[in-house]
C-alpha positions in Angstrom: 9.3 -18.6 152.0 7.9 -18.6 148.1 8.6 -16.4 145.5 6.1 -16.5 142.8 7.2 -14.6 139.7 3.9 -13.3 137.6 5.7 -13.1 134.1 3.7 -10.2 131.8 3.7 -10.5 128.4 2.4 -7.4 126.7 1.6 -8.1 122.7 2.4 -6.0 120.6 0.2 -5.2 117.2 2.2 -3.6 113.6 -0.6 -2.4 111.7 0.5 -1.9 108.3 -2.0 0.5 106.5 -3.4 -0.6 102.8 -3.9 1.3 100.0 -7.2 2.2 100.6 -5.9 3.3 104.2 -4.3 6.3 103.6 -4.8 9.5 101.2 -5.6 8.9 97.8 -5.0 11.5 94.8 -7.4 9.5 92.5 -6.1 12.4 89.4 -4.6 15.8 88.4 -6.2 16.8 85.2 -4.4 19.9 83.7 -3.8 20.1 79.8 -0.1 18.6 79.0 0.1 20.5 75.8 -1.8 24.3 75.1 -1.2 26.7 72.4 -0.7 30.0 74.4 -3.3 32.3 75.4 -6.1 29.9 76.0 -8.0 30.0 78.3 -9.5 29.4 80.1 -8.3 26.0 82.2 -9.0 24.1 84.9 -6.3 22.3 86.5 -8.0 19.7 88.8 -7.0 17.5 91.6 -9.5 15.2 92.4 -9.1 13.0 96.2 -10.4 10.8 99.5 -9.6 11.4 102.6 -10.1 8.7 105.5 -12.6 10.0 108.0 -10.5 9.8 110.2 -8.5 12.8 109.0 -7.8 16.3 110.2 -5.8 19.1 110.1 -6.0 18.5 105.8 -3.6 21.3 104.0 -3.5 21.1 99.6 -0.7 23.3 98.3 0.0 23.3 94.8 4.1 23.4 93.0 5.3 24.5 89.3 8.8 23.7 88.9 9.1 23.0 93.2 8.3 26.1 93.8 4.6 26.7 95.6 2.7 28.6 93.8 -0.8 27.9 96.2 -2.2 27.0 99.4 -5.6 26.3 101.1 -5.6 24.7 104.1 -10.0 24.9 104.7 -11.9 26.5 105.7 -9.9 29.8 105.0 -9.8 31.1 101.8 -7.3 29.5 99.1 -4.2 31.9 98.3 -2.4 31.9 95.6 1.2 33.2 94.9 4.5 33.3 92.6 4.0 33.6 89.0 -0.1 32.9 89.0 -1.1 35.0 91.8 -3.9 37.1 90.6 -4.9 34.8 87.9 -6.8 32.3 89.5 -10.1 32.5 90.0 -11.8 31.0 92.6 -15.6 30.6 91.7 -17.9 29.0 94.3 -18.6 25.3 92.3 -14.5 25.7 92.6 -14.5 25.9 96.3 -17.1 24.2 98.2 -15.5 20.6 98.2 -12.4 21.0 100.0 -12.5 17.2 100.6 -12.4 15.5 97.7 -11.7 18.7 95.1 -9.1 21.2 94.1 -9.4 23.7 91.6 -8.0 26.2 90.3 -9.0 28.0 87.3 -6.7 30.7 85.0 -8.4 32.8 82.5 -5.1 32.7 80.1 -2.3 30.2 79.9 0.5 32.2 79.2 4.3 30.5 78.3 5.8 31.5 81.3 3.4 29.4 83.2 4.4 26.0 81.2 6.1 23.0 83.8 6.0 20.3 85.9 3.3 20.8 88.4 2.2 18.7 91.5 -0.7 18.8 93.7 0.0 18.0 97.5 -2.9 17.2 99.8 -1.1 16.4 103.3 -3.6 16.0 106.9 -1.8 15.5 110.6 -2.5 11.6 109.6 -0.9 11.5 105.8 0.4 12.9 102.5 0.1 12.4 99.4 1.4 13.9 95.8 0.7 13.3 92.1 2.5 15.9 89.3 2.2 15.9 85.2 3.5 18.6 83.0 2.0 21.3 80.3 4.1 22.6 77.6 2.9 25.2 76.3 3.5 26.3 72.8 3.7 29.2 70.3 4.2 28.2 66.6 6.9 29.7 64.8 5.8 33.2 63.8 8.5 34.0 61.1 11.8 32.0 59.6 14.3 33.4 57.8 17.0 31.5 55.0 19.8 33.3 53.2 23.5 32.6 51.6 26.2 35.2 51.4 29.7 35.3 50.3 32.2 34.6 53.0 35.3 33.8 50.6 36.4 33.1 46.9 35.6 29.4 48.2 33.2 29.0 51.0 29.6 30.8 51.6 27.4 31.3 55.2 23.8 30.1 55.2 21.7 31.7 57.8 18.5 30.1 59.3 16.9 32.0 62.3 12.8 31.1 63.6 11.5 33.8 65.5 8.6 33.5 68.2 8.9 29.9 69.1 7.8 28.2 72.3 10.1 25.9 73.5 12.5 27.0 71.6 12.9 25.0 68.2 15.6 22.5 66.8 17.0 24.2 63.6 18.9 21.7 60.4 19.9 22.8 57.3 19.9 20.4 54.7 22.0 20.7 51.3 20.8 19.1 48.0 18.8 16.7 51.3 22.2 16.0 53.3 22.4 17.9 56.5 25.2 20.2 57.4 26.3 20.9 60.2 26.8 24.3 61.9 26.5 26.6 65.3 23.6 27.5 66.5 22.7 30.6 69.0 20.0 31.3 71.1 18.4 35.0 73.0 19.8 34.8 76.4 16.5 35.9 77.4 14.5 33.6 75.2 11.4 34.0 77.5 11.6 37.5 76.5 13.1 37.8 72.9 12.1 34.9 71.3 14.4 34.0 69.0 17.0 31.3 67.3 19.8 31.2 65.0 21.3 28.1 62.9 24.6 29.3 60.7 26.8 26.9 58.9 29.9 27.6 56.4 30.0 25.9 53.7 31.8 25.2 50.2 30.1 26.5 47.2 27.5 24.4 45.2 28.9 23.3 42.3 25.6 22.6 40.6 22.0 24.1 41.4 20.5 22.7 44.4 18.3 23.5 46.7 19.1 24.2 50.5 16.2 24.0 53.1 16.0 25.0 56.9 14.0 22.5 59.5 12.2 23.5 62.1 10.4 21.3 64.5 9.2 20.6 68.2 9.6 17.4 69.1 7.5 18.2 71.7 5.0 19.6 70.5 5.5 17.3 67.0 5.6 20.0 64.9 7.8 20.4 61.6 8.3 23.2 59.5 11.2 23.6 56.6 11.7 26.6 54.6 12.9 26.3 51.3 16.1 28.3 49.0 16.4 27.5 45.7 20.5 28.2 44.8 21.2 28.3 40.9 24.7 28.5 40.1 26.1 30.1 37.1 29.6 29.4 35.3 31.0 33.2 34.0 32.5 32.1 30.9 35.9 33.3 30.2 36.2 34.2 33.8 37.6 33.3 37.6 34.1 34.3 38.9 30.5 33.0 39.1 27.4 34.1 39.8 25.5 33.0 42.1 21.5 33.5 42.2 19.6 32.3 45.4 15.5 32.0 45.9 13.0 30.4 48.3 10.2 29.4 47.3 8.0 32.8 48.7 9.6 34.7 46.7 12.0 36.5 48.1 15.3 37.3 46.1 18.9 36.9 47.5 21.9 37.4 45.0 25.4 37.4 45.3 28.4 37.4 43.7 31.6 35.5 44.4 34.6 37.6 42.1 38.1 37.9 42.2 38.1 40.4 39.4 35.6 42.4 40.6 33.9 43.1 37.2 31.0 44.1 37.7 29.8 43.1 33.7 30.2 39.3 34.7 26.7 40.4 36.0 
């Protein structure tokens, strides 16, 4: 008796999805740079699904924290830092398979950050991210000098209100001098930053400048203080008078003899 053995070959096919066979986020549109208090503003995520995609969920994140979820046909839900801030006109929610639109009436500094639109189905997912900077110009600048000891003076430059926190530099006669930077502990609520430096008294009249810059915004401003030196003849004391270009006057005396008559 002969036994014939039949061999069944099973073909295994590997399917590789091309870019056209998956969810695609076509664009993510939001302002990259916007002034505090501007609005209304729309964040727009435009995507493309396959006809076979099911179980659509659209999420938005700010700095990796979920702020929005939409599971059509259910109504979208806002949460976290944008809770109660998003408006839902019909034209923004009637295209769930191609558009997700967040309309915010007014943008404030606490909304700055990295935003991500995430589109998922049972079959696939896609994400796209963009950054929004919300800026505030400097509200006020203070630059002043004061006596430190007989040979050195303090220079202080302080700004208020700027977002993001600015960089401060102090210059004497065009040369940058080193110093210490200090910030408000809660900058979002009390936005101040201070640059202080201790330096030798200038031996000549000179210009002191504080440069304020916000690199992300390409914002730069210089506040100037003119510093005059008057040696007091016959005494070991000298009179220093500094005044800003905005006509704010400061006056201080470096004196070892404490003789008021040297004024």
